[in-house]
C-alpha positions in Angstrom: 100.2 91.1 91.7 96.8 89.7 92.6 93.7 91.8 92.5 93.3 93.6 95.8 89.9 94.9 96.9 91.4 97.6 99.2 93.8 98.8 96.5 91.0 99.0 94.0 89.4 101.8 96.1 92.6 103.9 96.6 91.6 106.5 94.0 88.2 106.9 95.5 89.7 107.4 99.0 92.3 109.9 97.7 89.5 112.0 96.3 88.4 112.6 99.9 91.6 114.3 100.9 90.6 117.9 101.8 92.1 120.8 99.9 95.0 122.3 101.7 95.7 119.1 103.7 99.2 118.8 105.1 99.1 116.0 107.7 97.7 112.5 107.6 97.4 109.5 109.8 96.9 106.0 108.3 95.5 103.6 110.9 96.2 99.9 110.4 98.5 100.8 107.5 99.5 97.2 106.8 102.4 97.0 104.4 102.0 100.7 103.6 100.8 101.1 100.0 98.1 103.6 100.8 100.3 105.6 103.2 102.9 105.9 100.4 100.3 107.2 98.1 99.3 109.8 100.6 102.9 110.8 101.0 103.1 111.1 97.2 100.6 113.9 97.5 103.1 115.9 99.6 101.4 115.1 103.0 103.3 114.4 106.1 102.1 110.9 106.9 102.1 109.0 110.2 101.3 105.3 109.5 100.7 102.8 112.3 99.9 99.2 112.6 100.1 96.8 115.5 101.7 94.1 113.4 105.5 94.4 113.6 105.8 92.1 110.5 103.6 94.3 108.4 105.4 97.5 109.5 108.8 95.8 108.7 107.5 95.1 105.2 106.2 98.6 104.8 109.7 100.0 105.7 111.4 97.6 103.4 109.7 99.3 100.4 110.7 102.8 101.4 113.2 104.7 99.2 116.6 105.2 100.8 116.1 109.0 100.7 113.4 111.4 99.9 111.0 113.9 101.6 107.8 112.1 100.7 108.3 109.2 103.0 105.6 108.0 105.5 106.7 107.5 109.1 105.9 103.9 109.8 105.7 102.6 113.4 104.3 99.7 115.3 101.5 100.9 117.5 97.9 100.0 118.5 95.7 103.1 118.0 93.5 102.0 120.9 96.6 102.6 123.2 97.6 105.9 121.8 96.8 109.4 123.1 96.1 111.3 119.9 96.3 115.1 120.2 93.1 117.0 119.5 93.1 118.5 116.0 96.4 116.9 115.0 95.6 115.7 111.5 93.9 117.0 108.4 93.2 113.6 107.0 92.8 110.2 108.7 92.4 106.9 106.9 91.5 103.5 108.1 91.5 100.8 105.4 90.0 97.4 106.2 91.2 97.6 109.8 88.4 99.1 111.9 86.9 95.6 112.4 90.2 94.7 114.2 89.3 97.1 117.0 86.2 98.3 118.9 84.1 100.5 116.7 84.1 103.3 119.2 87.7 103.9 118.4 86.4 106.3 115.8 85.7 108.8 118.6 89.4 109.2 119.2 90.0 109.5 115.4 87.2 112.1 115.2 88.8 114.2 117.9 92.2 114.0 116.3 90.9 115.7 113.1 91.8 119.4 112.6 88.8 121.7 111.9 87.7 120.8 108.4 89.7 117.6 108.5 88.3 114.3 107.0 88.1 110.8 108.4 87.8 108.1 105.8 87.0 104.5 106.7 87.1 101.7 104.1 85.4 99.1 106.2 84.3 95.4 106.0 81.1 93.9 107.1 79.6 90.4 107.3 76.5 89.3 105.2 73.5 89.3 107.5 70.6 90.7 105.4 69.0 90.2 102.0 70.6 93.4 100.7 74.0 92.1 102.0 73.6 88.9 100.1 72.3 90.6 97.0 75.4 92.9 96.9 77.6 89.9 97.5 76.1 88.0 94.6 76.5 91.0 92.3 80.2 91.3 93.3 81.1 87.7 92.5 81.2 87.9 88.6 82.8 91.4 88.7 85.4 90.1 91.2 86.2 87.1 88.9 86.5 89.4 85.9 88.8 91.8 87.7 91.0 89.0 88.9 91.3 87.6 85.4 92.1 91.1 84.0 94.8 91.7 86.6 96.3 88.2 86.0 96.4 88.8 82.2 98.0 92.2 82.7 100.7 90.7 85.0 101.5 88.1 82.4 102.1 90.8 79.8 103.9 93.2 82.1 104.7 91.7 85.5 104.2 94.1 88.4 107.1 94.3 90.8 106.2 93.6 94.5 105.3 96.7 96.5 104.2 95.4 99.8 100.5 95.4 99.1 100.0 91.9 100.4 100.8 90.1 103.6 99.0 92.1 106.3 97.1 90.2 109.0 93.4 89.6 108.2 90.4 88.6 110.3 86.7 88.3 109.4 84.4 91.2 110.2 81.6 90.6 112.8 79.6 93.9 113.0 76.7 94.1 110.5 76.4 97.2 108.3 73.1 98.2 109.9 74.8 98.3 113.3 77.7 100.3 111.9 75.3 102.8 110.6 73.6 103.2 114.0 76.8 103.6 115.9 78.3 105.9 113.4 75.2 108.2 113.6 75.9 108.6 117.3 79.7 108.9 117.3 80.2 110.6 113.9 77.1 112.8 113.5 76.7 114.0 109.9 78.9 111.2 108.4 78.1 109.6 105.1 78.1 105.8 104.6 77.8 104.1 101.3 78.0 100.5 100.4 80.7 99.5 97.9 80.7 96.6 95.6 83.5 94.4 96.9 82.2 93.6 100.4 83.2 97.1 101.6 81.6 100.2 102.8 82.9 103.8 102.7 82.4 106.1 105.7 83.4 109.8 105.3 83.2 112.2 108.3 84.3 115.9 108.1 85.0 117.7 111.3 83.1 121.1 111.4 85.2 124.2 111.0 87.5 125.8 108.5 91.2 125.3 108.0 93.3 128.4 107.3 96.6 126.7 106.4 98.0 126.7 102.9 99.2 123.3 101.7 98.9 120.7 99.0 95.8 120.4 96.8 93.8 117.2 96.9 93.9 115.2 93.7 91.1 116.0 91.2 88.6 113.2 90.4 89.5 110.8 87.6 87.7 111.3 84.3 87.2 107.5 84.2 84.8 106.2 86.8 85.6 103.0 88.5 82.9 100.4 88.1 82.6 100.2 91.9 81.6 103.9 92.1 78.4 103.0 90.4 77.3 100.5 93.1 76.3 102.3 96.3 73.3 103.1 98.3 
Protein backbone atom coordinates (compact mmCIF):
# COMPACT_ATOMS: atom_id res chain seq x y z
CA UNK A 1 0.00 0.00 0.00
CA UNK A 2 1.54 3.38 -0.96
CA UNK A 3 2.40 5.97 1.68
CA UNK A 4 -0.67 8.10 2.39
CA UNK A 5 -0.32 11.55 3.96
CA UNK A 6 -3.77 11.46 5.56
CA UNK A 7 -3.33 7.98 7.00
CA UNK A 8 0.01 9.06 8.46
CA UNK A 9 -1.82 11.43 10.81
CA UNK A 10 -4.54 9.05 12.00
CA UNK A 11 -2.92 8.45 15.38
CA UNK A 12 -2.53 12.18 15.94
CA UNK A 13 -6.21 12.68 15.13
CA UNK A 14 -7.38 9.82 17.32
CA UNK A 15 -5.62 11.43 20.26
CA UNK A 16 -8.08 14.35 19.95
CA UNK A 17 -11.13 12.15 20.68
CA UNK A 18 -12.50 13.45 23.99
CA UNK A 19 -12.77 11.15 26.97
CA UNK A 20 -16.22 9.62 27.24
CA UNK A 21 -17.06 10.17 23.57
CA UNK A 22 -19.82 7.94 22.25
CA UNK A 23 -20.85 9.38 18.87
CA UNK A 24 -18.83 10.58 15.90
CA UNK A 25 -19.34 12.01 12.43
CA UNK A 26 -16.68 11.61 9.73
CA UNK A 27 -17.26 14.19 6.98
CA UNK A 28 -15.87 13.38 3.55
CA UNK A 29 -15.08 9.87 4.72
CA UNK A 30 -13.76 8.70 1.36
CA UNK A 31 -13.23 4.97 1.41
CA UNK A 32 -13.67 4.85 5.16
CA UNK A 33 -10.38 3.94 6.76
CA UNK A 34 -10.50 6.61 9.48
CA UNK A 35 -14.19 5.98 10.15
CA UNK A 36 -13.39 2.32 10.76
CA UNK A 37 -10.68 3.31 13.21
CA UNK A 38 -13.13 5.50 15.09
CA UNK A 39 -15.62 2.64 15.22
CA UNK A 40 -12.83 0.42 16.52
CA UNK A 41 -12.73 2.65 19.62
CA UNK A 42 -16.34 1.75 20.33
CA UNK A 43 -17.90 4.95 18.96
CA UNK A 44 -21.13 4.99 16.98
CA UNK A 45 -19.91 6.49 13.72
CA UNK A 46 -21.85 8.19 10.95
CA UNK A 47 -19.62 8.55 7.88
CA UNK A 48 -20.68 10.58 4.86
CA UNK A 49 -19.24 11.40 1.46
CA UNK A 50 -20.83 12.85 -1.64
CA UNK A 51 -18.98 10.34 -3.84
CA UNK A 52 -21.14 7.26 -4.36
CA UNK A 53 -18.08 5.38 -5.66
CA UNK A 54 -16.06 6.11 -2.51
CA UNK A 55 -18.94 5.07 -0.24
CA UNK A 56 -19.38 1.85 -2.21
CA UNK A 57 -15.70 1.06 -1.64
CA UNK A 58 -16.04 1.89 2.07
CA UNK A 59 -18.96 -0.50 2.43
CA UNK A 60 -17.08 -3.21 0.55
CA UNK A 61 -14.49 -3.36 3.33
CA UNK A 62 -16.98 -3.70 6.17
CA UNK A 63 -17.23 -7.02 8.02
CA UNK A 64 -20.35 -9.06 7.43
CA UNK A 65 -21.33 -8.71 11.10
CA UNK A 66 -20.20 -6.77 14.12
CA UNK A 67 -21.19 -3.95 16.41
CA UNK A 68 -18.28 -1.65 15.61
CA UNK A 69 -19.30 -0.82 12.07
CA UNK A 70 -19.59 2.75 10.73
CA UNK A 71 -22.81 3.74 9.02
CA UNK A 72 -21.67 4.89 5.58
CA UNK A 73 -23.98 6.89 3.36
CA UNK A 74 -23.82 9.12 0.32
CA UNK A 75 -24.50 12.69 1.39
CA UNK A 76 -23.20 16.22 0.96
CA UNK A 77 -22.75 17.82 4.37
CA UNK A 78 -23.65 21.24 2.93
CA UNK A 79 -27.14 19.87 2.18
CA UNK A 80 -27.71 18.22 5.56
CA UNK A 81 -29.54 19.60 8.58
CA UNK A 82 -27.35 18.42 11.43
CA UNK A 83 -29.00 18.44 14.83
CA UNK A 84 -27.52 20.74 17.44
CA UNK A 85 -25.30 18.90 19.92
CA UNK A 86 -25.57 15.60 18.05
CA UNK A 87 -21.95 14.40 18.08
CA UNK A 88 -19.13 14.12 20.59
CA UNK A 89 -16.48 14.08 17.87
CA UNK A 90 -16.48 15.30 14.28
CA UNK A 91 -13.63 14.70 11.85
CA UNK A 92 -12.98 16.14 8.43
CA UNK A 93 -9.89 14.68 6.72
CA UNK A 94 -8.57 16.40 3.59
CA UNK A 95 -12.11 17.23 2.50
CA UNK A 96 -12.92 20.73 3.77
CA UNK A 97 -11.32 22.27 0.66
CA UNK A 98 -14.04 20.50 -1.36
CA UNK A 99 -16.67 22.75 0.23
CA UNK A 100 -17.11 26.35 1.45
CA UNK A 101 -15.03 26.96 4.56
CA UNK A 102 -18.04 28.32 6.45
CA UNK A 103 -19.39 24.77 6.49
CA UNK A 104 -17.47 24.54 9.76
CA UNK A 105 -20.22 26.59 11.41
CA UNK A 106 -22.71 23.74 10.95
CA UNK A 107 -20.14 21.23 12.20
CA UNK A 108 -19.43 23.45 15.21
CA UNK A 109 -23.11 23.56 16.13
CA UNK A 110 -23.47 19.80 15.72
CA UNK A 111 -20.97 19.22 18.54
CA UNK A 112 -22.25 18.23 21.95
CA UNK A 113 -20.98 20.31 24.89
CA UNK A 114 -17.33 19.38 25.34
CA UNK A 115 -17.28 17.81 21.88
CA UNK A 116 -14.32 18.19 19.53
CA UNK A 117 -14.12 19.10 15.86
CA UNK A 118 -10.90 18.01 14.14
CA UNK A 119 -9.95 19.11 10.64
CA UNK A 120 -6.98 17.73 8.79
CA UNK A 121 -6.86 20.29 6.02
CA UNK A 122 -4.91 21.03 2.86
CA UNK A 123 -3.64 24.41 1.73
CA UNK A 124 -1.79 25.77 -1.34
CA UNK A 125 1.71 27.24 -1.14
CA UNK A 126 1.46 31.02 -1.25
CA UNK A 127 4.05 32.42 1.18
CA UNK A 128 7.72 31.90 1.97
CA UNK A 129 6.88 29.81 5.09
CA UNK A 130 4.59 27.66 2.91
CA UNK A 131 7.40 26.98 0.46
CA UNK A 132 9.92 26.38 3.24
CA UNK A 133 7.68 23.74 4.80
CA UNK A 134 7.08 22.21 1.40
CA UNK A 135 10.80 22.00 0.77
CA UNK A 136 11.36 20.38 4.18
CA UNK A 137 8.66 17.83 3.44
CA UNK A 138 10.12 16.61 0.15
CA UNK A 139 13.02 14.47 1.49
CA UNK A 140 10.94 13.15 4.41
CA UNK A 141 8.15 12.26 2.00
CA UNK A 142 10.57 10.42 -0.28
CA UNK A 143 12.06 8.49 2.64
CA UNK A 144 8.61 7.55 3.94
CA UNK A 145 7.54 6.28 0.53
CA UNK A 146 10.67 4.17 0.23
CA UNK A 147 10.16 2.75 3.73
CA UNK A 148 6.53 1.83 3.05
CA UNK A 149 7.46 0.29 -0.31
CA UNK A 150 10.22 -1.79 1.31
CA UNK A 151 7.88 -2.94 4.07
CA UNK A 152 5.25 -3.96 1.52
CA UNK A 153 7.80 -6.07 -0.35
CA UNK A 154 8.65 -7.92 2.86
CA UNK A 155 5.08 -8.22 4.10
CA UNK A 156 2.47 -7.14 1.55
CA UNK A 157 -0.42 -5.16 3.03
CA UNK A 158 -3.89 -6.28 1.94
CA UNK A 159 -6.05 -3.57 0.39
CA UNK A 160 -8.28 -1.78 2.88
CA UNK A 161 -9.94 0.95 0.86
CA UNK A 162 -7.54 3.70 1.82
CA UNK A 163 -7.10 4.85 -1.78
CA UNK A 164 -9.41 5.86 -4.55
CA UNK A 165 -11.34 8.80 -3.09
CA UNK A 166 -11.85 11.84 -5.35
CA UNK A 167 -9.20 14.57 -5.01
CA UNK A 168 -8.99 18.25 -5.91
CA UNK A 169 -6.32 20.89 -5.27
CA UNK A 170 -6.84 23.29 -2.33
CA UNK A 171 -7.31 26.98 -3.11
CA UNK A 172 -7.62 28.78 0.26
CA UNK A 173 -4.26 29.90 1.74
CA UNK A 174 -3.43 29.01 5.31
CA UNK A 175 -3.40 32.65 6.44
CA UNK A 176 -6.98 33.05 5.21
CA UNK A 177 -8.00 29.81 6.90
CA UNK A 178 -6.62 31.15 10.18
CA UNK A 179 -8.60 34.39 9.81
CA UNK A 180 -11.88 32.68 8.98
CA UNK A 181 -11.45 30.07 11.68
CA UNK A 182 -10.86 32.76 14.30
CA UNK A 183 -14.31 34.16 13.51
CA UNK A 184 -16.27 30.92 13.04
CA UNK A 185 -14.44 28.75 15.57
CA UNK A 186 -13.28 31.10 18.34
CA UNK A 187 -10.65 29.52 20.53
CA UNK A 188 -9.67 26.89 17.97
CA UNK A 189 -6.05 25.81 17.58
CA UNK A 190 -4.38 25.53 14.18
CA UNK A 191 -0.94 24.07 13.62
CA UNK A 192 0.91 23.43 10.43
CA UNK A 193 1.92 19.82 9.78
CA UNK A 194 4.74 18.56 7.64
CA UNK A 195 3.06 16.88 4.68
CA UNK A 196 1.19 19.85 3.16
CA UNK A 197 -1.45 19.65 5.87
CA UNK A 198 -2.70 21.65 8.82
CA UNK A 199 -4.51 20.47 11.95
CA UNK A 200 -7.43 22.46 13.32
CA UNK A 201 -8.92 21.48 16.69
CA UNK A 202 -12.01 23.13 18.14
CA UNK A 203 -13.70 22.14 21.38
CA UNK A 204 -17.26 23.25 22.09
CA UNK A 205 -17.55 24.86 25.52
CA UNK A 206 -19.35 22.89 28.21
CA UNK A 207 -19.06 19.59 29.98
CA UNK A 208 -20.40 16.21 29.00
CA UNK A 209 -21.90 14.02 31.69
CA UNK A 210 -22.25 10.81 29.74
CA UNK A 211 -20.17 7.72 30.45
CA UNK A 212 -18.61 6.12 27.41
CA UNK A 213 -15.43 4.92 25.85
CA UNK A 214 -12.10 6.36 26.80
CA UNK A 215 -10.07 8.09 24.15
CA UNK A 216 -6.84 6.36 23.19
CA UNK A 217 -3.76 7.35 25.13
CA UNK A 218 -0.89 9.01 23.29
CA UNK A 219 1.72 6.81 21.71
CA UNK A 220 5.08 6.62 23.41
CA UNK A 221 6.70 6.92 19.98
CA UNK A 222 6.34 10.39 18.51
CA UNK A 223 5.73 10.60 14.81
CA UNK A 224 8.28 12.70 12.99
CA UNK A 225 5.48 14.96 11.77
CA UNK A 226 4.53 15.86 15.35
CA UNK A 227 7.82 17.74 15.63
CA UNK A 228 7.05 20.07 12.75
CA UNK A 229 4.40 22.59 13.66
CA UNK A 230 3.97 26.27 14.40
